[in-house]
TORZA-984618 format. One line per field, with one value per residue (C-alpha): residue number from 1; chain; y, x, z. Coordinates in Angstrom, 1 decimal. Last residue first. Layout:
i	c(NUM,...)
ch	c(A,...)
py	c(Y,...)
px	c(X,...)
pz	c(Z,...)
END
This chain:
i	c(380,379,378,377,376,375,374,373,372,371,370,369,368,367,366,365,364,363,362,361,360,359,358,357,356,355,354,353,352,351,350,349,348,347,346,345,344,343,342,341,340,339,338,337,336,335,334,333,332,331,330,329,328,327,326,325,324,323,322,321,320,319,318,317,316,315,314,313,312,311,310,309,308,307,306,305,304,303,302,301,300,299,298,297,296,295,294,293,292,291,290,289,288,287,286,285,284,283,282,281,280,279,278,277,276,275,274,273,272,271,270,269,268,267,266,265,264,263,262,261,260,259,258,257,256,255,254,253,252,251,250,249,248,247,246,245,244,243,242,241,240,239,238,237,236,235,234,233,232,231,230,229,228,227,226,225,224,223,222,221,220,219,218,217,216,215,214,213,212,211,210,209,208,207,206,205,204,203,202,201,200,199,198,197,196,195,194,193,192,191,190,189,188,187,186,185,184,183,182,181,180,179,178,177,176,175,174,173,172,171,170,169,168,167,166,165,164,163,162,161,160,159,158,157,156,155,154,153,152,151,150,149,148,147,146,145,144,143,142,141,140,139,138,137,136,135,134,133,132,131,130,129,128,127,126,125,124,123,122,121,120,119,118,117,116,115,114,113,112,111,110,109,108,107,106,105,104,103,102,101,100,99,98,97,96,95,94,93,92,91,90,89,88,87,86,85,84,83,82,81,80,79,78,77,76,75,74,73,72,71,70,69,68,67,66,65,64,63,62,61,60,59,58,57,56,55,54,53,52,51,50,49,48,47,46,45,44,43,42,41,40,39,38,37,36,35,34,33,32,31,30,29,28,27,26,25,24,23,22,21,20,19,18,17,16,15,14,13,12,11,10,9,8,7,6,5,4,3,2,1)
ch	c(A,A,A,A,A,A,A,A,A,A,A,A,A,A,A,A,A,A,A,A,A,A,A,A,A,A,A,A,A,A,A,A,A,A,A,A,A,A,A,A,A,A,A,A,A,A,A,A,A,A,A,A,A,A,A,A,A,A,A,A,A,A,A,A,A,A,A,A,A,A,A,A,A,A,A,A,A,A,A,A,A,A,A,A,A,A,A,A,A,A,A,A,A,A,A,A,A,A,A,A,A,A,A,A,A,A,A,A,A,A,A,A,A,A,A,A,A,A,A,A,A,A,A,A,A,A,A,A,A,A,A,A,A,A,A,A,A,A,A,A,A,A,A,A,A,A,A,A,A,A,A,A,A,A,A,A,A,A,A,A,A,A,A,A,A,A,A,A,A,A,A,A,A,A,A,A,A,A,A,A,A,A,A,A,A,A,A,A,A,A,A,A,A,A,A,A,A,A,A,A,A,A,A,A,A,A,A,A,A,A,A,A,A,A,A,A,A,A,A,A,A,A,A,A,A,A,A,A,A,A,A,A,A,A,A,A,A,A,A,A,A,A,A,A,A,A,A,A,A,A,A,A,A,A,A,A,A,A,A,A,A,A,A,A,A,A,A,A,A,A,A,A,A,A,A,A,A,A,A,A,A,A,A,A,A,A,A,A,A,A,A,A,A,A,A,A,A,A,A,A,A,A,A,A,A,A,A,A,A,A,A,A,A,A,A,A,A,A,A,A,A,A,A,A,A,A,A,A,A,A,A,A,A,A,A,A,A,A,A,A,A,A,A,A,A,A,A,A,A,A,A,A,A,A,A,A,A,A,A,A,A,A,A,A,A,A,A,A,A,A,A,A,A,A,A,A,A,A,A,A)
py	c(9.5,11.0,8.7,8.1,11.8,12.8,10.2,11.6,15.1,13.9,12.0,15.1,17.3,14.6,14.5,18.3,18.7,20.6,18.3,19.1,22.8,23.1,21.7,24.1,27.1,26.1,25.7,29.1,30.8,29.2,30.2,33.8,33.9,32.5,34.7,37.9,40.7,39.8,39.1,42.5,44.6,42.8,43.4,47.0,47.5,45.9,48.0,51.1,50.0,49.5,48.2,45.1,45.1,42.8,39.1,37.6,34.0,30.5,31.3,34.5,32.6,30.7,29.0,30.6,33.9,34.2,34.4,36.3,39.2,39.9,40.6,38.5,38.3,34.8,33.2,30.9,27.1,27.0,24.9,27.7,30.1,27.7,27.4,31.2,31.5,29.2,31.9,30.6,33.5,34.8,36.6,39.5,39.4,38.8,41.1,44.1,46.8,44.5,44.2,41.1,41.7,38.2,38.8,36.1,37.1,36.4,35.3,33.4,30.2,32.0,32.9,29.3,28.0,30.3,28.9,25.9,28.4,30.2,33.8,37.0,40.2,40.7,44.1,44.9,47.5,49.2,51.4,52.8,53.8,51.0,52.0,53.6,53.1,49.6,48.7,49.8,47.7,44.7,45.0,45.1,42.2,40.1,39.7,37.8,38.2,41.3,41.7,44.1,44.9,45.9,47.2,50.8,50.9,50.3,52.9,52.8,49.1,49.6,51.7,48.8,46.3,48.5,48.8,45.0,44.5,41.6,43.5,45.9,43.2,42.6,38.8,36.5,36.1,38.6,38.4,40.4,40.5,41.6,42.4,41.0,38.2,40.5,38.6,37.1,34.4,31.4,33.3,34.2,30.6,29.3,31.8,31.0,27.3,25.0,21.6,22.2,22.5,24.2,21.4,18.8,20.5,20.4,22.8,23.1,25.1,25.0,22.2,22.6,20.1,20.6,18.1,15.9,18.9,20.2,23.4,26.1,28.7,32.0,30.7,27.6,29.4,32.3,30.0,28.0,31.2,32.5,29.1,28.9,27.1,25.9,22.6,21.9,18.6,17.4,20.7,21.7,23.3,25.4,27.0,27.9,29.5,31.5,33.0,33.8,35.3,37.7,39.9,39.3,36.1,34.4,33.4,30.2,27.7,24.2,22.8,19.0,17.6,13.9,13.6,14.5,15.5,18.7,19.2,19.9,23.2,24.3,23.2,25.1,28.2,28.1,27.4,26.1,22.6,18.9,16.6,13.1,9.9,7.2,7.8,7.5,10.2,10.3,11.6,13.5,14.9,16.2,17.7,19.4,20.7,22.1,24.1,25.5,26.4,28.3,30.2,31.1,32.2,34.4,35.7,36.5,38.3,40.4,41.4,42.0,44.2,44.1,42.0,39.0,35.5,32.7,31.1,27.7,24.2,21.9,20.9,17.6,17.1,13.7,13.0,11.2,13.2,14.4,18.0,20.5,23.4,24.3,20.8,19.1,22.1,21.8,19.5,22.3,24.3,27.7,30.2,30.0,28.6,25.4,25.7,23.3,19.9,18.2,14.4,12.4,8.6,8.5,6.6,9.0,10.1,11.0,13.3,14.9,15.4,17.0,19.3,20.4,21.3,23.1,25.1,26.1,27.5,29.3,30.8,32.8,32.4,30.1,26.5,26.2,29.5,29.7,27.8,24.9,21.7,18.7,15.5,12.7,9.0,6.0,3.4,0.0)
px	c(10.8,14.2,15.6,12.2,11.3,14.7,14.4,10.9,12.3,15.2,12.7,10.5,13.4,14.6,11.0,10.6,13.9,16.8,19.7,19.8,19.7,23.4,24.1,21.5,23.2,26.6,25.0,23.4,26.6,28.6,25.9,26.0,29.8,29.6,26.6,28.2,26.0,22.9,24.9,26.7,23.6,21.7,24.6,24.8,21.1,21.1,24.1,22.2,19.0,20.7,18.0,20.1,23.8,24.5,25.0,25.5,24.6,26.3,30.0,29.3,27.3,24.0,21.9,23.4,23.7,20.0,18.8,22.0,21.6,23.5,20.4,20.0,21.0,20.4,21.6,19.1,19.0,15.4,16.1,18.1,15.2,12.8,15.2,15.4,11.6,11.1,13.0,14.2,12.8,13.4,16.7,17.0,13.6,11.5,13.8,12.9,15.1,17.5,15.0,14.9,16.0,15.6,16.1,16.3,18.4,18.2,14.7,12.1,12.8,11.5,8.2,7.9,8.5,5.7,2.9,2.1,1.6,-1.1,-0.3,-0.8,0.2,2.2,3.8,6.2,8.8,11.3,8.7,7.8,4.1,3.2,5.6,3.7,0.1,1.0,2.4,-0.9,-3.0,-0.7,-0.9,-4.7,-5.0,-2.6,1.0,2.7,5.0,7.2,9.2,12.1,13.0,16.3,17.0,16.2,19.2,19.0,18.7,14.9,15.0,16.9,14.1,11.7,14.1,14.5,10.7,10.4,12.5,10.5,10.1,7.7,5.3,4.9,4.5,6.6,8.3,10.9,12.3,15.2,14.9,17.4,15.2,15.2,12.6,9.9,7.6,4.4,4.3,4.7,7.2,9.2,9.3,10.3,13.2,14.5,14.4,11.8,12.7,11.6,13.9,11.2,8.6,11.3,13.2,10.2,11.6,12.7,12.8,15.6,15.9,17.5,16.0,15.3,14.2,17.2,19.5,18.1,16.0,17.6,14.8,16.6,20.1,19.1,16.2,18.4,21.1,18.6,16.9,20.1,20.8,17.7,14.4,13.8,12.1,10.8,10.0,7.9,6.1,4.6,7.9,7.7,4.5,6.0,8.9,6.5,5.0,8.4,9.5,6.6,8.4,10.8,8.9,10.7,9.0,8.5,9.0,7.8,6.2,5.9,3.4,3.7,1.8,-1.7,-4.7,-3.6,-0.9,-3.7,-4.5,-0.8,-0.8,-3.9,-2.5,1.0,0.4,3.6,2.2,2.6,0.5,2.1,0.3,1.7,-0.8,-3.9,-5.7,-9.3,-11.7,-9.2,-7.5,-10.8,-12.0,-8.7,-8.6,-12.1,-11.1,-8.1,-10.4,-12.7,-9.7,-8.2,-11.5,-12.3,-8.7,-9.0,-12.4,-11.1,-8.1,-10.2,-12.8,-14.8,-13.5,-15.0,-13.4,-15.9,-15.8,-14.3,-15.5,-12.6,-12.2,-10.4,-8.0,-6.5,-3.0,-1.8,-3.8,-0.7,0.5,0.2,-0.6,-4.0,-4.8,-4.3,-5.8,-9.0,-10.4,-10.4,-13.0,-12.8,-15.6,-16.8,-14.4,-13.9,-10.6,-7.8,-6.6,-4.3,-4.3,-1.2,-0.5,3.2,5.5,8.1,5.8,3.0,5.4,6.3,2.7,1.9,4.9,4.1,0.5,1.5,4.2,1.9,-0.5,2.3,3.5,0.3,-2.1,-4.5,-5.6,-6.3,-6.8,-4.9,-5.2,-2.9,-2.6,-0.7,-1.9,0.6,-0.2,2.2,1.4,0.0)
pz	c(10.1,9.6,6.9,5.3,5.4,3.9,1.2,0.4,0.1,-2.1,-4.4,-4.6,-5.7,-8.3,-9.6,-9.8,-11.6,-10.1,-10.7,-14.4,-13.7,-13.6,-17.1,-18.5,-16.8,-18.3,-21.8,-21.6,-20.4,-23.2,-25.8,-24.6,-25.1,-28.6,-29.6,-28.4,-29.8,-27.7,-24.6,-24.8,-25.4,-22.6,-20.2,-21.1,-20.7,-17.3,-16.2,-17.3,-15.6,-12.2,-9.8,-8.9,-9.8,-12.8,-13.2,-16.7,-16.2,-16.0,-15.5,-13.6,-10.9,-10.8,-8.0,-4.9,-6.9,-7.4,-3.8,-2.8,-5.3,-8.6,-10.7,-13.8,-17.4,-18.9,-22.1,-23.6,-23.2,-22.0,-18.9,-17.3,-17.9,-16.2,-13.2,-12.9,-13.1,-10.1,-8.2,-4.8,-2.8,0.7,0.5,-1.9,-3.6,-0.5,1.4,-0.8,-2.4,-4.3,-7.2,-9.4,-13.0,-14.4,-18.2,-20.9,-23.8,-27.6,-26.9,-29.0,-27.0,-23.9,-25.6,-26.8,-23.2,-21.9,-24.1,-21.8,-18.9,-20.7,-21.4,-19.4,-21.0,-24.2,-23.2,-26.1,-25.4,-27.7,-29.4,-26.0,-25.8,-23.4,-20.7,-17.9,-18.9,-20.2,-16.7,-15.1,-17.5,-17.1,-13.3,-13.4,-15.9,-13.8,-15.0,-17.7,-20.7,-21.0,-24.3,-24.5,-28.1,-29.6,-33.2,-32.2,-29.9,-26.1,-23.3,-23.4,-22.9,-19.7,-18.3,-18.9,-17.3,-14.3,-14.0,-14.2,-11.0,-9.7,-6.4,-8.2,-9.2,-12.9,-12.7,-14.9,-18.2,-19.3,-22.8,-24.4,-28.2,-30.8,-33.7,-37.2,-36.8,-35.4,-33.1,-34.5,-31.8,-34.2,-36.4,-33.3,-32.1,-35.4,-35.7,-32.2,-32.9,-31.4,-30.1,-26.5,-23.5,-21.5,-20.8,-20.9,-18.0,-15.7,-13.1,-9.5,-6.3,-3.8,-1.1,2.3,4.8,8.5,11.2,11.5,11.2,14.5,14.7,16.8,16.2,15.4,14.6,12.6,10.9,9.9,8.5,6.4,5.3,3.8,2.3,0.2,-0.2,3.4,4.3,7.9,9.5,12.4,12.8,16.1,17.3,14.1,15.3,18.6,16.8,14.7,17.8,19.2,15.9,15.8,13.3,10.4,9.5,6.6,3.4,1.4,4.3,3.4,6.5,6.9,9.4,10.2,13.5,12.4,14.5,16.3,13.7,11.1,12.8,12.6,8.9,8.1,9.9,8.4,4.7,3.0,3.0,3.5,5.7,5.6,6.3,8.7,11.5,9.3,7.4,6.2,8.9,11.0,7.9,6.5,9.8,10.4,6.8,7.1,10.2,8.3,5.4,7.8,9.3,5.9,4.4,7.4,7.2,3.6,3.9,6.8,4.7,1.6,3.1,-0.2,-3.0,-1.2,-0.6,-0.1,3.4,3.0,2.1,1.2,-2.5,-3.1,-5.9,-6.6,-8.0,-11.1,-13.7,-15.5,-15.4,-18.2,-15.8,-17.1,-18.3,-15.0,-13.1,-15.1,-12.5,-9.9,-11.8,-10.2,-10.7,-7.2,-4.6,-2.8,-0.9,-1.9,-0.6,-3.0,-2.6,-3.3,-3.1,-2.9,-5.3,-6.7,-9.5,-7.1,-5.2,-8.6,-9.7,-6.4,-6.5,-10.0,-9.0,-5.8,-7.5,-10.3,-7.7,-5.9,-9.1,-9.5,-12.5,-10.7,-10.8,-7.9,-6.3,-3.1,0.2,-0.6,1.5,0.0,1.6,1.3,1.4,1.7,-1.0,0.0)
END
Protein backbone atom coordinates (compact mmCIF):
# COMPACT_ATOMS: atom_id res chain seq x y z
CA UNK A 1 0.00 0.00 0.00
CA UNK A 2 1.36 3.43 -0.97
CA UNK A 3 2.16 5.98 1.69
CA UNK A 4 -0.16 8.97 1.40
CA UNK A 5 0.62 12.68 1.25
CA UNK A 6 -1.94 15.46 1.64
CA UNK A 7 -0.72 18.69 0.04
CA UNK A 8 -2.58 21.69 1.48
CA UNK A 9 -2.94 24.86 -0.64
CA UNK A 10 -5.20 27.80 0.20
CA UNK A 11 -4.85 29.71 -3.09
CA UNK A 12 -6.83 29.55 -6.33
CA UNK A 13 -6.26 26.18 -7.95
CA UNK A 14 -5.64 26.47 -10.77
CA UNK A 15 -4.50 30.08 -10.73
CA UNK A 16 -2.07 32.35 -12.50
CA UNK A 17 0.26 32.80 -9.53
CA UNK A 18 3.48 30.82 -9.14
CA UNK A 19 2.29 29.27 -5.87
CA UNK A 20 -0.54 27.48 -7.68
CA UNK A 21 1.87 26.10 -10.28
CA UNK A 22 4.22 25.07 -7.47
CA UNK A 23 1.46 23.06 -5.78
CA UNK A 24 0.53 21.28 -9.02
CA UNK A 25 4.10 20.42 -10.00
CA UNK A 26 4.94 19.27 -6.47
CA UNK A 27 1.86 17.04 -6.36
CA UNK A 28 2.71 15.43 -9.69
CA UNK A 29 6.32 14.86 -8.61
CA UNK A 30 5.37 13.33 -5.25
CA UNK A 31 3.05 10.96 -7.09
CA UNK A 32 5.83 10.07 -9.53
CA UNK A 33 8.10 8.95 -6.69
CA UNK A 34 5.51 6.58 -5.27
CA UNK A 35 3.24 8.52 -2.94
CA UNK A 36 -0.54 8.61 -3.11
CA UNK A 37 -1.17 12.36 -3.32
CA UNK A 38 -4.27 14.39 -2.57
CA UNK A 39 -4.26 18.17 -3.04
CA UNK A 40 -6.60 19.94 -0.62
CA UNK A 41 -7.79 23.32 -1.90
CA UNK A 42 -10.63 25.70 -0.93
CA UNK A 43 -13.91 25.36 -2.78
CA UNK A 44 -14.38 28.64 -4.64
CA UNK A 45 -16.84 29.98 -7.17
CA UNK A 46 -15.61 30.21 -10.73
CA UNK A 47 -12.76 27.72 -10.25
CA UNK A 48 -13.03 24.25 -11.76
CA UNK A 49 -10.39 22.26 -9.89
CA UNK A 50 -10.44 19.46 -12.47
CA UNK A 51 -8.98 21.79 -15.11
CA UNK A 52 -5.76 22.08 -13.08
CA UNK A 53 -4.26 19.14 -14.98
CA UNK A 54 -4.76 20.82 -18.34
CA UNK A 55 -4.02 24.31 -17.06
CA UNK A 56 -0.55 23.37 -15.79
CA UNK A 57 0.15 20.53 -18.19
CA UNK A 58 0.46 17.98 -15.39
CA UNK A 59 -0.72 14.39 -15.53
CA UNK A 60 -3.81 13.22 -13.68
CA UNK A 61 -1.79 11.23 -11.13
CA UNK A 62 -3.04 12.98 -7.99
CA UNK A 63 -6.48 13.71 -6.57
CA UNK A 64 -7.95 17.15 -5.94
CA UNK A 65 -10.39 17.64 -3.06
CA UNK A 66 -12.18 20.92 -2.48
CA UNK A 67 -12.56 21.90 1.18
CA UNK A 68 -15.47 24.21 2.09
CA UNK A 69 -14.28 27.70 3.02
CA UNK A 70 -15.78 31.14 3.38
CA UNK A 71 -15.90 32.74 -0.07
CA UNK A 72 -13.40 35.54 -0.64
CA UNK A 73 -14.96 38.95 -1.22
CA UNK A 74 -13.45 41.97 -3.04
CA UNK A 75 -14.80 44.14 -0.20
CA UNK A 76 -12.82 44.23 3.08
CA UNK A 77 -10.16 41.96 1.57
CA UNK A 78 -8.07 41.41 4.71
CA UNK A 79 -11.07 40.39 6.80
CA UNK A 80 -12.38 38.27 3.95
CA UNK A 81 -9.03 36.52 3.55
CA UNK A 82 -8.74 35.67 7.24
CA UNK A 83 -12.30 34.39 7.38
CA UNK A 84 -11.54 32.15 4.41
CA UNK A 85 -8.20 31.07 5.87
CA UNK A 86 -9.71 30.17 9.26
CA UNK A 87 -12.67 28.29 7.82
CA UNK A 88 -10.40 26.45 5.40
CA UNK A 89 -8.10 25.47 8.28
CA UNK A 90 -11.05 24.07 10.23
CA UNK A 91 -12.08 22.14 7.13
CA UNK A 92 -8.56 20.72 6.82
CA UNK A 93 -8.69 19.42 10.40
CA UNK A 94 -12.03 17.74 9.77
CA UNK A 95 -10.83 16.15 6.52
CA UNK A 96 -7.50 14.92 7.92
CA UNK A 97 -9.23 13.54 11.01
CA UNK A 98 -11.69 11.63 8.85
CA UNK A 99 -9.32 10.34 6.17
CA UNK A 100 -5.71 10.20 7.40
CA UNK A 101 -3.88 7.48 9.29
CA UNK A 102 -0.78 7.80 11.49
CA UNK A 103 1.74 7.22 8.70
CA UNK A 104 0.30 9.86 6.35
CA UNK A 105 2.11 13.13 5.62
CA UNK A 106 0.48 16.57 5.65
CA UNK A 107 2.61 18.91 3.53
CA UNK A 108 2.18 22.64 3.00
CA UNK A 109 3.63 26.13 3.00
CA UNK A 110 0.43 27.36 4.69
CA UNK A 111 0.99 28.06 8.38
CA UNK A 112 -2.51 28.19 9.88
CA UNK A 113 -3.93 25.11 8.10
CA UNK A 114 -0.79 23.16 8.93
CA UNK A 115 -0.85 24.27 12.56
CA UNK A 116 -4.48 23.19 12.76
CA UNK A 117 -3.66 19.86 11.11
CA UNK A 118 -0.89 19.20 13.66
CA UNK A 119 -3.63 18.65 16.26
CA UNK A 120 -4.71 15.46 14.51
CA UNK A 121 -1.66 14.51 12.37
CA UNK A 122 1.84 13.62 13.53
CA UNK A 123 3.73 13.94 10.24
CA UNK A 124 3.41 17.62 9.40
CA UNK A 125 5.92 19.00 6.90
CA UNK A 126 6.25 22.77 6.52
CA UNK A 127 7.83 24.24 3.38
CA UNK A 128 8.97 27.75 4.28
CA UNK A 129 8.51 30.21 1.41
CA UNK A 130 9.00 33.42 3.41
CA UNK A 131 10.72 34.37 6.64
CA UNK A 132 8.89 36.15 9.50
CA UNK A 133 10.80 39.30 10.37
CA UNK A 134 8.43 39.93 13.28
CA UNK A 135 6.58 37.75 15.82
CA UNK A 136 9.50 35.33 15.93
CA UNK A 137 8.41 33.83 19.24
CA UNK A 138 4.97 33.02 17.83
CA UNK A 139 6.51 31.53 14.69
CA UNK A 140 8.93 29.53 16.81
CA UNK A 141 6.01 27.93 18.64
CA UNK A 142 4.51 27.04 15.26
CA UNK A 143 7.74 25.41 14.10
CA UNK A 144 7.87 23.28 17.25
CA UNK A 145 4.60 21.71 16.13
CA UNK A 146 6.11 20.72 12.78
CA UNK A 147 7.88 17.39 12.43
CA UNK A 148 9.97 18.57 9.46
CA UNK A 149 10.81 21.93 7.87
CA UNK A 150 12.05 22.62 4.34
CA UNK A 151 13.77 25.88 3.39
CA UNK A 152 14.40 27.13 -0.16
CA UNK A 153 17.71 28.86 0.20
CA UNK A 154 20.84 29.05 2.31
CA UNK A 155 20.08 32.48 3.79
CA UNK A 156 16.86 31.16 5.32
CA UNK A 157 18.63 27.98 6.41
CA UNK A 158 21.09 29.99 8.50
CA UNK A 159 18.40 32.31 9.86
CA UNK A 160 16.18 29.42 10.92
CA UNK A 161 19.07 27.61 12.59
CA UNK A 162 20.05 30.72 14.57
CA UNK A 163 16.56 31.95 15.43
CA UNK A 164 14.85 28.67 16.25
CA UNK A 165 17.56 26.07 16.85
CA UNK A 166 15.96 23.40 14.66
CA UNK A 167 18.06 20.25 14.48
CA UNK A 168 19.49 18.91 11.23
CA UNK A 169 17.23 15.87 11.47
CA UNK A 170 14.18 18.12 11.18
CA UNK A 171 15.34 20.57 8.50
CA UNK A 172 15.99 20.11 4.79
CA UNK A 173 17.54 22.55 2.31
CA UNK A 174 15.93 22.20 -1.12
CA UNK A 175 15.63 24.95 -3.78
CA UNK A 176 12.80 25.13 -6.30
CA UNK A 177 12.71 23.07 -9.48
CA UNK A 178 11.63 22.85 -13.12
CA UNK A 179 10.22 20.42 -15.66
CA UNK A 180 13.20 20.50 -18.03
CA UNK A 181 11.35 18.75 -20.85
CA UNK A 182 8.63 21.42 -20.83
CA UNK A 183 11.15 24.21 -21.48
CA UNK A 184 13.90 22.50 -23.48
CA UNK A 185 11.60 22.19 -26.49
CA UNK A 186 12.67 21.57 -30.10
CA UNK A 187 11.77 25.03 -31.38
CA UNK A 188 14.36 27.34 -32.92
CA UNK A 189 14.45 31.04 -32.17
CA UNK A 190 13.21 31.78 -35.69
CA UNK A 191 10.34 29.29 -35.44
CA UNK A 192 9.30 30.63 -32.05
CA UNK A 193 9.21 34.22 -33.32
CA UNK A 194 7.19 33.25 -36.38
CA UNK A 195 4.68 31.41 -34.20
CA UNK A 196 4.33 34.36 -31.84
CA UNK A 197 4.39 37.11 -34.46
CA UNK A 198 7.59 38.64 -33.09
CA UNK A 199 9.94 40.54 -35.40
CA UNK A 200 12.62 38.23 -36.85
CA UNK A 201 15.24 40.99 -37.21
CA UNK A 202 15.18 42.41 -33.67
CA UNK A 203 17.44 41.56 -30.76
CA UNK A 204 14.93 40.50 -28.16
CA UNK A 205 15.20 40.37 -24.38
CA UNK A 206 12.30 38.41 -22.83
CA UNK A 207 10.95 38.59 -19.29
CA UNK A 208 8.27 36.11 -18.24
CA UNK A 209 6.57 36.47 -14.87
CA UNK A 210 4.52 38.82 -12.75
CA UNK A 211 4.88 42.59 -12.88
CA UNK A 212 5.29 43.16 -9.15
CA UNK A 213 7.72 45.90 -8.17
CA UNK A 214 10.12 43.52 -6.42
CA UNK A 215 10.51 41.60 -9.69
CA UNK A 216 12.53 44.54 -11.04
CA UNK A 217 10.43 45.01 -14.16
CA UNK A 218 10.72 48.81 -13.99
CA UNK A 219 14.50 48.55 -14.25
CA UNK A 220 14.13 46.35 -17.33
CA UNK A 221 11.66 48.77 -18.94
CA UNK A 222 14.05 51.65 -18.26
CA UNK A 223 16.93 49.61 -19.67
CA UNK A 224 14.96 49.07 -22.87
CA UNK A 225 14.89 52.84 -23.37
CA UNK A 226 18.69 52.88 -23.33
CA UNK A 227 19.04 50.32 -26.12
CA UNK A 228 19.21 50.91 -29.86
CA UNK A 229 16.19 50.76 -32.16
CA UNK A 230 16.97 47.17 -33.18
CA UNK A 231 16.28 45.93 -29.63
CA UNK A 232 12.96 44.90 -28.14
CA UNK A 233 12.12 44.05 -24.51
CA UNK A 234 9.15 41.67 -24.26
CA UNK A 235 7.18 41.34 -21.02
CA UNK A 236 5.03 38.21 -20.73
CA UNK A 237 2.74 37.77 -17.72
CA UNK A 238 0.98 39.75 -15.03
CA UNK A 239 -2.57 40.10 -13.78
CA UNK A 240 -5.00 42.16 -15.85
CA UNK A 241 -4.73 45.08 -13.44
CA UNK A 242 -0.93 44.99 -13.35
CA UNK A 243 -0.68 44.71 -17.13
CA UNK A 244 -2.96 47.74 -17.55
CA UNK A 245 -0.87 49.77 -15.07
CA UNK A 246 2.38 48.70 -16.75
CA UNK A 247 1.04 49.65 -20.18
CA UNK A 248 0.09 53.09 -18.88
CA UNK A 249 3.73 53.63 -17.89
CA UNK A 250 5.62 51.96 -20.72
CA UNK A 251 3.17 50.96 -23.43
CA UNK A 252 4.11 53.79 -25.78
CA UNK A 253 7.79 52.81 -26.00
CA UNK A 254 8.74 51.38 -29.41
CA UNK A 255 11.32 49.16 -27.70
CA UNK A 256 8.82 47.50 -25.36
CA UNK A 257 6.16 44.87 -26.07
CA UNK A 258 3.77 44.06 -23.21
CA UNK A 259 2.22 40.74 -24.18
CA UNK A 260 0.16 40.24 -21.00
CA UNK A 261 -0.81 36.98 -19.36
CA UNK A 262 -0.29 33.80 -21.40
CA UNK A 263 -1.12 30.18 -20.70
CA UNK A 264 1.65 28.37 -18.88
CA UNK A 265 2.06 25.94 -21.79
CA UNK A 266 2.94 28.88 -24.08
CA UNK A 267 5.73 30.29 -21.91
CA UNK A 268 8.50 27.97 -23.22
CA UNK A 269 7.89 29.25 -26.76
CA UNK A 270 8.23 32.88 -25.63
CA UNK A 271 11.49 32.02 -23.89
CA UNK A 272 12.81 30.20 -26.97
CA UNK A 273 12.14 33.38 -29.00
CA UNK A 274 14.65 35.34 -26.93
CA UNK A 275 18.21 36.35 -27.57
CA UNK A 276 18.45 37.06 -23.84
CA UNK A 277 16.27 36.10 -20.88
CA UNK A 278 16.07 38.76 -18.17
CA UNK A 279 15.56 38.21 -14.42
CA UNK A 280 15.96 41.74 -13.00
CA UNK A 281 14.85 41.11 -9.40
CA UNK A 282 15.04 44.21 -7.23
CA UNK A 283 17.47 44.53 -4.34
CA UNK A 284 15.12 46.77 -2.39
CA UNK A 285 12.94 44.11 -0.76
CA UNK A 286 13.82 41.15 1.43
CA UNK A 287 11.49 38.82 -0.48
CA UNK A 288 13.64 39.35 -3.58
CA UNK A 289 17.05 39.49 -1.90
CA UNK A 290 16.72 36.60 0.52
CA UNK A 291 13.38 34.77 0.70
CA UNK A 292 12.81 33.53 -2.82
CA UNK A 293 14.19 30.62 -4.78
CA UNK A 294 12.99 31.89 -8.17
CA UNK A 295 11.13 29.23 -10.15
CA UNK A 296 11.59 31.50 -13.15
CA UNK A 297 15.36 31.19 -12.92
CA UNK A 298 15.16 27.40 -13.23
CA UNK A 299 12.79 27.73 -16.19
CA UNK A 300 15.21 30.12 -17.87
CA UNK A 301 18.10 27.74 -17.28
CA UNK A 302 16.14 24.90 -18.89
CA UNK A 303 15.40 27.03 -21.96
CA UNK A 304 19.03 27.10 -23.16
CA UNK A 305 19.07 30.87 -23.64
CA UNK A 306 21.64 33.24 -22.07
CA UNK A 307 20.44 34.85 -18.87
CA UNK A 308 21.04 38.30 -17.44
CA UNK A 309 20.03 38.48 -13.78
CA UNK A 310 20.42 40.64 -10.69
CA UNK A 311 23.46 39.87 -8.57
CA UNK A 312 21.62 39.19 -5.31
CA UNK A 313 21.98 36.32 -2.78
CA UNK A 314 18.81 34.45 -3.78
CA UNK A 315 20.00 34.22 -7.39
CA UNK A 316 23.74 33.86 -6.86
CA UNK A 317 23.35 30.65 -4.87
CA UNK A 318 21.94 29.01 -8.03
CA UNK A 319 24.05 30.66 -10.77
CA UNK A 320 27.32 32.55 -10.91
CA UNK A 321 29.28 34.46 -13.56
CA UNK A 322 29.98 31.27 -15.50
CA UNK A 323 26.28 30.52 -16.04
CA UNK A 324 24.63 33.96 -16.17
CA UNK A 325 25.52 37.61 -16.66
CA UNK A 326 25.02 39.07 -13.18
CA UNK A 327 24.46 42.82 -12.78
CA UNK A 328 23.78 45.11 -9.80
CA UNK A 329 20.06 45.14 -8.94
CA UNK A 330 17.95 48.19 -9.83
CA UNK A 331 20.66 49.48 -12.20
CA UNK A 332 18.98 50.04 -15.57
CA UNK A 333 22.21 51.08 -17.30
CA UNK A 334 24.10 47.97 -16.17
CA UNK A 335 21.14 45.85 -17.26
CA UNK A 336 21.07 47.52 -20.69
CA UNK A 337 24.83 47.05 -21.10
CA UNK A 338 24.58 43.35 -20.23
CA UNK A 339 21.68 42.78 -22.64
CA UNK A 340 23.57 44.58 -25.40
CA UNK A 341 26.71 42.51 -24.78
CA UNK A 342 24.93 39.15 -24.61
CA UNK A 343 22.86 39.84 -27.73
CA UNK A 344 25.97 40.66 -29.76
CA UNK A 345 28.23 37.90 -28.40
CA UNK A 346 26.63 34.68 -29.60
CA UNK A 347 29.59 32.51 -28.58
CA UNK A 348 29.77 33.93 -25.05
CA UNK A 349 26.01 33.78 -24.65
CA UNK A 350 25.93 30.16 -25.78
CA UNK A 351 28.61 29.25 -23.22
CA UNK A 352 26.56 30.82 -20.41
CA UNK A 353 23.39 29.09 -21.60
CA UNK A 354 24.99 25.66 -21.76
CA UNK A 355 26.57 26.08 -18.33
CA UNK A 356 23.19 27.07 -16.85
CA UNK A 357 21.51 24.10 -18.51
CA UNK A 358 24.07 21.71 -17.06
CA UNK A 359 23.45 23.13 -13.58
CA UNK A 360 19.68 22.81 -13.75
CA UNK A 361 19.77 19.08 -14.45
CA UNK A 362 19.74 18.29 -10.71
CA UNK A 363 16.77 20.59 -10.05
CA UNK A 364 13.90 18.66 -11.64
CA UNK A 365 10.59 18.29 -9.80
CA UNK A 366 10.99 14.53 -9.63
CA UNK A 367 14.55 14.65 -8.26
CA UNK A 368 13.43 17.25 -5.74
CA UNK A 369 10.50 15.10 -4.60
CA UNK A 370 12.75 12.05 -4.38
CA UNK A 371 15.20 13.90 -2.12
CA UNK A 372 12.33 15.10 0.09
CA UNK A 373 10.91 11.58 0.36
CA UNK A 374 14.37 10.20 1.15
CA UNK A 375 14.71 12.80 3.93
CA UNK A 376 11.32 11.80 5.36
CA UNK A 377 12.20 8.10 5.31
CA UNK A 378 15.58 8.74 6.91
CA UNK A 379 14.24 11.03 9.64
CA UNK A 380 10.77 9.55 10.13
